[in-house]
C-alpha positions, 0 to 999 in steps of 0.5 A: 499500500502506498503511502499518504504522502506517494498517494496524494504526489500520484493523485496530484500529478494528474492534469484533468481532475473533476470535483464532485460536490461543487456548490453555488455557494461559493464558499464551499470546500469543494469550491475552494478546491476547484478554485485552487486546482484551477489556478494551479493549472489543472483542467478541472471540471465542476460536477453538481446535478443541481447546477449548471454553472459554478465558479463561471464554468459549465457544471456537469450533472454527473461524471458522464456528462464530462466532454473528456474523461477525467484522470481523477476525481475529488469528491466532496459530497455525503458519504452516501453520494460517496458510494454512487460516485465510485461506481460511476468511476468504476463504469467510466474507467476512472482509476484515481478518487480522493474522498475529501474529509475536513477537520471534523466528521461532519465534513467527511465524504468518506465512506468505508464501503466506497473505500472497499469498493475502490480497493476491490476494483483496483481504483486507487483512492485516497480516504481523507485529507484534503487536495488543498493540504498537498498541492503546491503553493498550499497556504499556511492554514492547509499546510498547518492542517496537514501537519496537525492532522498528521501529528493527531492521526487524523490522516491514513498513514498508508492508503 
């Protein structure tokens, strides 16, 4: 099993990433991740079945609607939606998933069933943490959160 550091480096090496769970409300975690990835030069696709535009970009109802296959998907949804999304990833041949988990259990997309599904079907999965903690040019707050969660065991050591 890869370490968290290896897994995040591998995930962020992909340049075409979908972010599922973006919102019309701009300060949601998914929107912050979406904007940061876009700013860092990634080709990003917003996914939310209840929006057509997010952050000034087209928003897609599901992964199937995206005009090209993303190399990875960041999931920032409720855990039960995560379970549906990983099944869609398998159908589309998307092999990299990051299930966002914020600093508390209320902001977690991680589902044990979805993680197990990914492992069973050969999908590389990061079950926790936030891309904002690992991306180049991470802000001081996210770097501190990564340090603190590593210290307290809030991040998986291996994925």
